[in-house]
Every structure is written in structure tokens, then in C-alpha cells.
DOVEXDO-467464 format. One record per atom (N, C-alpha, C, O, CB): x, y, z; residue in one letter. Coordinates in pm, whole numbers, padded with zeros to 5 digits, always signed. Glycine has a CB too. Example, Ala and Ser with C-alpha at 12.3 -4.5 7.8 and 13.67 -1.06 7.14 Angstrom:
# residues 2
+01319-00569+00780a
+01230-00450+00780a
+01320-00330+00780a
+01424-00332+00846a
+01131-00447+00905a
+01285-00225+00708s
+01367-00106+00714s
+01290+00003+00787s
+01341+00114+00804s
+01408-00060+00572s
This chain:
# residues 182
+00081-00118-00013m
-00011-00015+00008m
+00090+00132+00017m
+00157+00161+00116m
-00105-00053+00154m
+00083+00216-00113s
+00119+00303-00100s
+00055+00445-00003s
-00051+00422+00055s
+00136+00301-00208s
+00116+00589+00015s
+00032+00636+00125s
+00186+00734+00121s
+00305+00710+00138s
-00035+00512+00279s
+00064+00906+00075l
+00135+00993+00093l
+00070+01086+00128l
-00020+01139+00064l
+00202+01013+00014l
+00143+01140+00323p
+00089+01167+00426p
+00015+01335+00398p
+00084+01416+00336p
+00203+01145+00541p
-00026+01347+00412g
-00020+01497+00415g
-00114+01578+00532g
-00218+01517+00558g
-00065+01544+00268g
-00090+01740+00626q
-00179+01757+00682q
-00264+01891+00633q
-00225+01985+00564q
-00134+01747+00802q
-00432+01861+00711a
-00527+01958+00642a
-00496+02056+00753a
-00399+02052+00829a
-00700+01911+00614a
-00601+02150+00750a
-00579+02281+00810a
-00703+02172+00959a
-00771+02069+00962a
-00651+02476+00683a
-00669+02268+01039g
-00658+02161+01157g
-00660+02111+01171g
-00754+02050+01221g
-00676+02129+01221g
-00507+02060+01130a
-00465+01926+01203a
-00508+01801+01123a
-00459+01692+01150a
-00535+01917+01351a
-00588+01815+01038e
-00651+01689+01058e
-00539+01595+00924e
-00508+01638+00813e
-00856+01705+01025e
-00503+01465+00983r
-00422+01405+00834r
-00496+01363+00759r
-00611+01336+00794r
-00325+01294+00835r
-00440+01342+00602v
-00498+01344+00536v
-00424+01242+00444v
-00304+01237+00468v
-00531+01460+00516v
-00477+01135+00315r
-00349+01073+00302r
-00368+00997+00153r
-00485+00967+00126r
-00315+00966+00439r
-00290+00971+00079l
-00322+00966-00046l
-00330+00825-00066l
-00209+00804-00079l
-00234+01038-00133l
-00373+00733-00076i
-00368+00563-00080i
-00389+00503-00173i
-00491+00541-00231i
-00444+00496-00010i
-00322+00396-00233g
-00363+00301-00295g
-00260+00184-00352g
-00138+00188-00372g
-00431+00361-00385g
-00349+00090-00367a
-00216+00048-00342a
-00150-00047-00541a
-00217-00086-00637a
-00237-00088-00163a
+00011-00046-00513v
+00097+00014-00634v
+00083-00134-00655v
+00110-00206-00559v
+00266+00106-00622v
+00036-00199-00788p
+00048-00363-00821p
+00159-00403-00798p
+00251-00321-00798p
+00026-00410-00955p
+00191-00577-00762s
+00333-00628-00767s
+00377-00582-00843s
+00323-00496-00912s
+00365-00743-00778s
+00511-00634-00860g
+00575-00612-00993g
+00619-00477-01062g
+00675-00456-01170g
+00491-00664-01076g
+00566-00377-00944f
+00659-00242-01009f
+00767-00204-00842f
+00735-00200-00724f
+00509-00053-01072f
+00921-00181-00926e
+00917-00115-00800e
+00952+00037-00804e
+00921+00105-00901e
+01008-00184-00710e
+01031+00100-00671r
+01023+00251-00665r
+01131+00221-00744r
+01215+00131-00739r
+01028+00353-00525r
+01099+00378-00868t
+01276+00391-00927t
+01312+00526-00888t
+01420+00577-00917t
+01309+00379-01119t
+01196+00600-00804q
+01202+00750-00841q
+01115+00767-00643q
+01008+00710-00620q
+01077+00816-01046q
+01205+00868-00510q
+01066+00922-00463q
+01188+01026-00421q
+01305+01005-00391q
+00935+00829-00337q
+01093+01167-00436l
+01113+01231-00335l
+01037+01358-00272l
+00960+01434-00331l
+01216+01250-00354l
+01083+01365-00114h
+01025+01426-00056h
+01030+01510+00025h
+01031+01494+00147h
+00989+01387-00037h
+01035+01656-00065f
+01067+01794+00080f
+00903+01859+00102f
+00797+01817+00057f
+01210+01980+00006f
+00932+01973+00187e
+00828+02001+00272e
+00705+02051+00157e
+00590+02083+00190e
+00879+02120+00393e
+00744+02050+00053h
+00598+02094-00027h
+00572+01992-00160h
+00464+01982-00219h
+00611+02275-00094h
+00653+01944-00181f
+00637+01874-00284f
+00638+01734-00240f
+00646+01704-00121f
+00730+01907-00380f
+00632+01657-00326k
+00634+01467-00292k
+00627+01393-00423k
+00538+01428-00501k
+00479+01398-00193k
+00718+01285-00464i
+00707+01229-00577i
+00742+01089-00541i
+00844+01063-00476i
+00784+01293-00681i
+00627+00970-00599d
+00701+00870-00578d
+00665+00773-00721d
+00564+00705-00744d
+00669+00809-00426d
+00769+00792-00790e
+00749+00714-00945e
+00773+00531-00927e
+00872+00472-00882e
+00897+00787-01074e
+00693+00495-00961y
+00726+00319-00903y
+00723+00238-01148y
+00641+00283-01228y
+00466+00218-00720y
+00821+00141-01184t
+00818+00155-01272t
+00765+00023-01280t
+00731-00010-01167t
+00913+00207-01324t
+00740-00076-01371a
+00710-00226-01382a
+00866-00323-01426a
+00960-00317-01505a
+00577-00242-01517a
+00851-00348-01395s
+00935-00467-01384s
+00980-00567-01500s
+00873-00624-01515s
+00870-00540-01298s
+01069-00628-01595e
+01038-00626-01732e
+00982-00771-01716e
+00902-00820-01797e
+01166-00594-01846e
+01029-00836-01606r
+00958-00986-01616r
+00782-00919-01620r
+00728-01029-01628r
+01005-01117-01438r
+00726-00872-01620q
+00594-00838-01576q
+00553-00866-01756q
+00607-00801-01845q
+00569-00655-01483q
+00484-00936-01772e
+00476-00875-01944e
+00340-00826-02023e
+00331-00784-02138e
+00524-00998-02045e
+00210-00851-01898s
+00149-00772-01892s
+00134-00595-01918s
+00092-00528-02011s
+00140-00813-01817s
+00202-00557-01761v
+00230-00440-01797v
+00355-00302-01770v
+00359-00191-01718v
+00132-00417-01770v
+00470-00426-01869k
+00544-00388-01964k
+00543-00210-01975k
+00460-00121-01992k
+00489-00468-02088k
+00621-00216-01964n
+00672+00002-02034n
+00561+00102-01937n
+00533+00221-01954n
+00596+00055-02296n
+00521+00027-01853t
+00425+00109-01744t
+00477+00160-01668t
+00582+00124-01617t
+00339+00054-01670t
+00412+00260-01642r
+00495+00385-01486r
+00395+00413-01408r
+00275+00405-01435r
+00566+00569-01525r
+00440+00442-01322i
+00256+00482-01206i
+00397+00580-01088i
+00500+00564-01022i
+00115+00230-01065i
+00330+00645-01117r
+00369+00860-01031r
+00283+00857-00979r
+00191+00787-01021r
+00371+01039-01119r
+00267+00948-00836l
+00262+00941-00684l
+00297+01081-00643l
+00400+01092-00577l
+00365+00829-00617l
+00216+01212-00675e
+00246+01353-00634e
+00173+01427-00534e
+00052+01404-00526e
+00238+01429-00739e
+00234+01524-00444q
+00193+01596-00367q
+00249+01748-00393q
+00368+01776-00409q
+00217+01536-00250q
+00147+01835-00394h
+00259+01926-00432h
+00106+02029-00269h
-00010+01991-00248h
+00297+01996-00690h
+00175+02137-00205r
+00136+02171-00115r
+00164+02334-00171r
+00226+02378-00268r
+00196+02099+00009r
+00050+02431-00006g
+00104+02530-00040g
-00041+02603-00148g
-00155+02562-00130g
+00260+02485-00108g
-00009+02707-00251s
-00136+02762-00299s
-00196+02653-00351s
-00136+02588-00437s
-00127+02875-00398s
-00368+02602-00292l
-00433+02510-00381l
-00510+02591-00522l
-00587+02683-00492l
-00545+02426-00283l
-00493+02560-00667p
-00570+02626-00768p
-00701+02564-00728p
-00734+02454-00685p
-00522+02603-00925p
-00778+02702-00766l
-00947+02810-00779l
-01019+02664-00927l
-01142+02670-00940l
-00900+03091-00896l
-00957+02570-01005d
-00977+02544-01133d
-00941+02407-01176d
-00897+02398-01291d
-00914+02635-01203d
-00952+02287-01096l
-00916+02188-01152l
-00850+02137-01231l
-00744+02075-01241l
-00960+02164-01168l
-01005+02207-01341a
-00915+02117-01493a
-00826+02213-01521a
-00711+02179-01491a
-01011+02079-01661a
-00838+02333-01571d
-00746+02419-01579d
-00656+02390-01573d
-00587+02376-01674d
-00744+02491-01525d
-00580+02349-01368t
-00463+02250-01303t
-00378+02183-01355t
-00257+02203-01352t
-00497+02162-01242t
-00457+02064-01430l
-00490+01869-01495l
-00440+01905-01613l
-00338+01850-01655l
-00684+01780-01519l
-00504+02000-01682k
-00480+02064-01878k
-00350+02076-01895k
-00272+02005-01959k
-00544+02240-01932k
-00319+02243-01787h
-00137+02252-01819h
-00071+02224-01761h
+00032+02292-01750h
-00068+02346-01835h
-00099+02038-01646y
+00071+01932-01559y
+00032+01826-01683y
+00102+01726-01673y
+00058+01826-01314y
-00097+01816-01844e
-00034+01731-01934e
+00062+01790-02010e
+00180+01759-02026e
-00118+01673-02014e
-00027+01914-02070s
+00071+02004-02174s
+00178+01975-02189s
+00218+01917-02290s
+00095+02128-02153s
+00281+02021-02052a
+00412+01964-02080a
+00441+01829-02225a
+00494+01828-02337a
+00444+01898-01924a
+00358+01719-02120n
+00407+01623-02214n
+00331+01598-02347n
+00358+01522-02440n
+00416+01503-02146n
+00259+01658-02334m
+00112+01627-02477m
+00287+01714-02613m
+00344+01658-02706m
-00163+01824-02442m
+00309+01857-02555a
+00404+01896-02627a
+00470+01798-02746a
+00458+01819-02866a
+00491+01934-02535a
+00550+01676-02681r
+00598+01587-02737r
+00560+01463-02790r
+00623+01357-02800r
+00659+01576-02686r
+00415+01505-02830c
+00308+01425-02887c
+00271+01443-02998c
+00205+01547-02996c
+00210+01427-02832c
+00277+01387-03134q
+00187+01376-03280q
+00001+01340-03290q
-00078+01251-03323q
+00266+01236-03364q
+00008+01484-03236a
-00187+01416-03251a
-00287+01410-03141a
-00403+01372-03151a
-00200+01246-03286a
-00184+01482-02962p
-00244+01442-02908p
-00415+01439-02916p
-00488+01503-02993p
-00188+01477-02834p
-00461+01317-02782d
-00588+01385-02725d
-00608+01391-02604d
-00553+01316-02523d
-00696+01337-02763d
-00689+01480-02575l
-00699+01453-02387l
-00819+01513-02365l
-00849+01632-02382l
-00571+01535-02271l
-00920+01370-02303t
-00996+01351-02304t
-01105+01327-02138t
-01096+01218-02081t
-00962+01278-02393t
-01189+01427-02084t
-01210+01433-01964t
-01292+01275-01897t
-01414+01263-01907t
-01291+01572-01953t
-01192+01147-01821i
-01295+01075-01788i
-01407+01117-01713i
-01521+01124-01759i
-01254+00989-01739i
-01370+01147-01588f
-01474+01181-01484f
-01449+01338-01396f
-01332+01373-01379f
-01468+01047-01373f
-01508+01386-01367s
-01492+01470-01284s
-01677+01474-01156s
-01797+01454-01177s
-01444+01618-01397s
-01599+01507-01046g
-01742+01556-00984g
-01656+01515-00828g
-01555+01586-00820g
-01929+01444-01041g
-01666+01456-00754l
-01655+01471-00600l
-01608+01278-00548l
-01686+01186-00571l
-01851+01545-00525l
-01538+01268-00513e
-01456+01110-00445e
-01408+01160-00272e
-01337+01241-00212e
-01257+01057-00569e
-01487+01066-00254q
-01450+01020-00086q
-01448+01201-00014q
-01377+01250+00074q
-01234+00909-00068q
-01536+01251-00083g
-01591+01424-00006g
-01486+01539-00086g
-01512+01659-00075g
-01546+01439+00224g
-01354+01487-00177y
-01306+01641-00224y
-01293+01602-00374y
-01291+01488-00421y
-01139+01712-00146y
-01285+01727-00443q
-01341+01750-00601q
-01214+01674-00697q
-01095+01677-00669q
-01359+01954-00646q
-01269+01612-00804t
-01158+01548-00835t
-01139+01514-00994t
-01251+01492-01039t
-01159+01430-00753t
-01041+01503-01094l
-01056+01505-01182l
-01019+01381-01238l
-00924+01328-01181l
-01019+01597-01213l
-01087+01296-01370v
-00928+01191-01462v
-00960+01267-01568v
-01062+01332-01588v
-00926+00977-01508v
-00853+01250-01641m
-00801+01263-01802m
-00731+01151-01871m
-00648+01084-01809m
-00699+01376-01817m
-00754+01132-01970l
-00683+01020-02005l
-00640+01095-02186l
-00713+01130-02278l
-00799+00851-01986l
-00505+01092-02170t
-00393+01139-02286t
-00375+01039-02400t
-00341+00923-02377t
-00242+01159-02220t
-00389+01072-02481v
-00359+00940-02581v
-00253+00988-02692v
-00251+01109-02715v
-00513+00881-02667v
-00179+00918-02753c
-00054+00996-02767c
-00048+00878-02876c
-00011+00765-02844c
+00073+01025-02628c
-00083+00909-02993p
-00034+00757-03084p
+00110+00766-03108p
+00176+00663-03096p
-00110+00736-03252p
+00174+00891-03146k
+00339+00863-03189k
+00422+00962-03102k
+00373+01075-03098k
+00377+00897-03370k
+00537+00945-03032r
+00592+01067-03021r
+00701+01084-03150r
+00731+00993-03227r
+00657+01079-02873r
+00746+01208-03153p
+00806+01207-03272p
+00986+01142-03275p
+01053+01174-03177p
+00789+01366-03318p
+01040+01073-03362s
+01161+01015-03362s
+01172+00903-03309s
+01282+00848-03297s
+01242+01080-03314s
+01030+00836-03256l
+01018+00664-03160l
+00957+00661-03231l
+00917+00744-03313l
+00971+00607-03006l
+00932+00536-03208a
+00823+00438-03275a
+00744+00361-03172a
+00700+00246-03174a
+00894+00327-03372a
+00736+00465-03073t
+00653+00485-02919t
+00525+00593-02935t
+00545+00689-03010t
+00773+00562-02785t
+00372+00580-02856g
+00270+00612-02864g
+00271+00582-02688g
+00336+00487-02645g
+00181+00541-02981g
+00198+00665-02601y
+00136+00605-02515y
+00022+00655-02449y
-00027+00764-02478y
+00210+00578-02444y
-00011+00601-02387l
-00167+00631-02332l
-00112+00675-02168l
-00006+00633-02122l
-00300+00457-02339l
-00213+00775-02086r
-00148+00790-01985r
-00300+00805-01947r
-00388+00836-02027r
-00023+00894-01967r
-00318+00781-01820f
-00394+00808-01729f
-00376+00949-01563f
-00303+00918-01469f
-00398+00663-01700f
-00445+01075-01562t
-00430+01118-01538t
-00569+01108-01406t
-00686+01081-01436t
-00381+01178-01628t
-00505+01147-01210k
-00639+01204-01156k
-00536+01222-01042k
-00449+01164-00976k
-00802+01104-01139k
-00650+01432-01076a
-00666+01548-00985a
-00733+01526-00828a
-00851+01494-00823a
-00756+01647-01065a
-00671+01541-00725i
-00763+01516-00600i
-00711+01668-00561i
-00593+01701-00571i
-00727+01362-00478i
-00803+01744-00520l
-00834+01878-00446l
-00833+01840-00272l
-00930+01780-00226l
-01004+01944-00504l
-00748+01869-00206a
-00830+01826-00115a
-00731+01942-00005a
-00728+02063-00026a
-00840+01633-00092a
-00645+01865+00126d
-00568+01972+00178d
-00446+02041+00123d
-00394+02147+00157d
-00534+01935+00281d
-00409+01943+00015a
-00285+01956-00115a
-00344+01934-00251a
-00465+01930-00269a
-00156+01832-00103a
-00263+01921-00340l
-00346+01845-00421l
-00241+01790-00476l
-00127+01835-00489l
-00449+01907-00509l
-00299+01663-00516y
-00273+01530-00553y
-00268+01509-00644y
-00388+01508-00669y
-00327+01453-00525y
-00188+01471-00797f
-00187+01389-00878f
-00139+01234-00886f
-00023+01194-00876f
-00142+01449-00943f
-00251+01158-00904v
-00170+00938-00976v
-00195+00980-01122v
-00292+01041-01165v
-00315+00712-00926v
-00080+00931-01195e
-00018+00898-01290e
-00040+00729-01344e
-00006+00627-01285e
+00113+00939-01249e
-00095+00741-01446i
-00036+00622-01496i
-00044+00633-01656i
-00113+00679-01747i
-00114+00491-01437i
+00111+00540-01620e
+00136+00573-01867e
+00221+00462-01879e
+00316+00407-01822e
+00268+00773-01967e
+00142+00450-01983q
+00178+00311-02019q
+00215+00364-02187q
+00143+00425-02266q
+00031+00176-01990q
+00400+00297-02207k
+00435+00303-02415k
+00353+00215-02432k
+00340+00110-02368k
+00606+00252-02509k
+00277+00266-02547v
+00236+00161-02690v
+00286+00120-02801v
+00298+00221-02871v
+00152+00191-02752v
+00324+00028-02857p
+00314+00078-02999p
+00321+00222-03080p
+00226+00284-03032p
+00210+00039-03025p
+00371+00291-03159h
+00315+00383-03263h
+00159+00365-03307h
+00147+00267-03380h
+00401+00364-03387h
+00075+00413-03289f
-00058+00320-03411f
-00170+00483-03454f
-00172+00589-03392f
-00211+00134-03271f
-00229+00453-03546n
-00328+00574-03585n
-00415+00591-03522n
-00495+00507-03482n
-00386+00577-03692n
-00414+00751-03493p
-00457+00764-03432p
-00667+00720-03434p
-00741+00746-03339p
-00384+00869-03422p
-00699+00674-03524a
-00822+00608-03582a
-00834+00483-03525a
-00941+00430-03495a
-00820+00592-03730a
-00716+00433-03507e
-00713+00320-03443e
-00758+00273-03232e
-00815+00183-03170e
-00567+00302-03490e
-00684+00406-03203a
-00740+00364-03086a
-00847+00319-03027a
-00838+00301-02906a
-00731+00419-03040a
-00919+00302-03065e
-01047+00213-03010e
-00984+00067-02948e
-01018+00006-02847e
-01169+00175-03153e
-00848+00026-03082s
-00843-00120-03035s
-00713-00116-02894s
-00641-00210-02861s
-00788-00236-03195s
-00716+00023-02832l
-00678-00005-02691l
-00759+00003-02568l
-00717+00037-02457l
-00585+00069-02666l
-00937-00047-02613h
-01011+00031-02530h
-00970-00097-02393h
-01036-00084-02290h
-01199+00065-02593h
-00868-00209-02395e
-00857-00374-02282e
-00797-00287-02264e
-00893-00211-02263e
-00808-00554-02291e
-00669-00188-02238t
-00566-00108-02177t
-00651-00020-02117t
-00638+00007-01998t
-00459-00044-02267t
-00708+00014-02163v
-00741+00160-02090v
-00875+00098-01910v
-00875+00150-01798v
-00867+00298-02271v
-00960-00017-01959v
-01007-00080-01884v
-00951-00079-01719v
-00982-00039-01607v
-01004-00186-01951v
-00809-00176-01819f
-00753-00237-01688f
-00737-00130-01601f
-00780-00139-01486f
-00617-00312-01702f
-00658+00010-01656w
-00595+00126-01592w
-00692+00189-01505w
-00656+00227-01393w
-00542+00225-01690w
-00780+00201-01535t
-00892+00272-01518t
-00971+00202-01383t
-01020+00261-01287t
-00975+00271-01659t
-00968+00087-01404d
-00999-00050-01220d
-00903-00013-01132d
-00931-00004-01012d
-00958-00266-01234d
-00725+00024-01197l
-00680+00041-01114l
-00653+00226-01039l
-00592+00268-00940l
-00585-00042-01153l
-00709+00272-01113l
-00708+00450-01076l
-00795+00449-00975l
-00775+00505-00867l
-00766+00572-01203l
-00930+00365-01015k
-01000+00390-00883k
-00932+00388-00717k
-00977+00442-00616k
-01103+00286-00888k
-00837+00324-00732q
-00790+00261-00609q
-00809+00339-00521q
-00864+00334-00411q
-00666+00222-00602q
-00726+00457-00616f
-00644+00529-00530f
-00693+00629-00511f
-00730+00697-00607f
-00529+00549-00559f
-00707+00670-00386i
-00800+00783-00271i
-00768+00820-00165i
-00742+00744-00072i
-00914+00750-00222i
-00765+01003-00158v
-00745+01069-00039v
-00852+01091+00060v
-00955+01159+00052v
-00699+01180-00067v
-00794+01001+00177c
-00888+00989+00306c
-00831+01065+00393c
-00714+01082+00429c
-00910+00851+00370c
-00950+01117+00426s
-00912+01220+00596s
-00896+01080+00767s
-00930+00962+00762s
-01141+01375+00640s
-00855+01130+00853e
-00850+01046+00956e
-01002+01031+00983e
-01002+00960+01083e
-00760+01098+01076e
-01129+01057+00953n
-01263+01135+01020n
-01321+01052+00924n
-01431+01021+00969n
-01297+01323+01019n
-01302+00994+00804s
-01280+00966+00704s
-01420+00786+00709s
-01397+00668+00737s
-01087+00967+00691s
-01536+00851+00672v
-01604+00761+00736v
-01705+00634+00603v
-01794+00551+00621v
-01705+00870+00845v
-01646+00669+00506t
-01687+00636+00362t
-01603+00472+00373t
-01503+00455+00443t
-01617+00774+00218t
-01668+00362+00286p
-01656+00242+00316p
-01501+00198+00296p
-01433+00150+00387p
-01755+00169+00238p
-01441+00225+00133a
-01353+00267+00080a
-01210+00239+00230a
-01136+00153+00280a
-01408+00428+00019a
-01257+00396+00242c
-01156+00495+00392c
-01152+00429+00502c
-01056+00442+00578c
-01222+00646+00459c
-01292+00319+00537l
-01258+00278+00670l
-01167+00084+00648l
-01101+00009+00719l
-01444+00285+00774l
-01210+00083+00534t
-01104-00057+00482t
-00983+00011+00519t
-00970-00027+00636t
-01100-00114+00291t
-00899+00077+00498v
-00729+00091+00446v
-00761+00108+00619v
-00710+00015+00680v
-00634+00251+00304v
-00843+00217+00719s
-00799+00252+00822s
-00795+00085+00902s
-00720+00080+01000s
-00893+00381+00880s
-00838+00011+00881a
-00837-00130+00945a
-00779-00192+00906a
-00780-00302+00960a
-00924-00198+00956a
-00686-00177+00788d
-00521-00193+00713d
-00422-00158+00782d
-00333-00237+00811d
-00490-00113+00589d
-00422-00007+00826d
-00293+00033+00935d
-00252-00040+01015d
-00159-00004+01088d
-00305+00128+01016d
């Protein structure tokens, strides 16, 4: 179980929780006062998730007013290195009582590379701004053939749903289950 702890106003403990699947190894960890990153990469031995990276981020400080604009800006730097990218909002609403937005970025091809990627990014606004990013490199494809990646999309969407923000006072079943496991 991965967890990035936070501290809400009023000293309520808030955490980003979720299980990184087996077969992933931590490849980066940066923890500073206002910024935290934990990044995991799939082991080469894991054929089904090969070329996949999971990144968990926490940003403290001034919080954005518009989560959609913030996530689009977050994604724009990566999309600049893609030919014909497509950014789609998958979910926008409250999750565990926190404003949440999920976007799918489809990159059919990167210049000078034989790969594209699918990237799911979940942004959660709580005591801090949290990002959960799952990116899988895929062989380049024609944008009209993106439907062939449907199985991959469903697989990663289910994993992304498991990453949630819970406070110590959360009474939702998902948060209570995690609290019981601690």
C-alpha cells in the first residue's frame, strides 16, 4: 500500500492511498516540505504491464481554484512531445468528499520514436493537490485505431479508482477498509 501523508487545516491527517500492483519497483522518491513524488516502474518480467509507470505526487502551498485548468496545464508539457495528442475528461466530481478529475491522454506517436502512450491522470484537491499518473508506452498507432486500446484503458481505469484521498475522520467504506488495514 502506498501512502503520501498530508496535513489538512485544523490538523486533520489526510493521505493519498492506493496499492501499487506487484511487479512494480520504486524508481524515484523525492520528499520535500511542499512537494512529494513516488514513482514506480513495472519490472521487465511483468509482460502484462511492461513499459508502465505509476507516479504519485503531492503539491502543497496555494491551491488552484480550477482543477480542470490545473490538470490541463499539468498535461500540456507532456503533450508537447506528441504528434496528434488527444486529451479526454473521463470523470469530474466528488470522490470521498474531495474534488476529483480524471483525464486520459492518448498519444499515437512521439516524434523520432516508434512509441506512443496512454496516460491516465487523476487530480484530487484536498489539503494539497494530489496527482496519480499511470502511463503505458505502446507501439505507435493511427489515431483512428485508438479503439483497439480499449482493453488497456479498462485495466488501468480500474487501478486508478483504487487511489483515493482519505482523512482520519473519513467514514466511507473505502477509507474505513484502509484504516482497518493500517
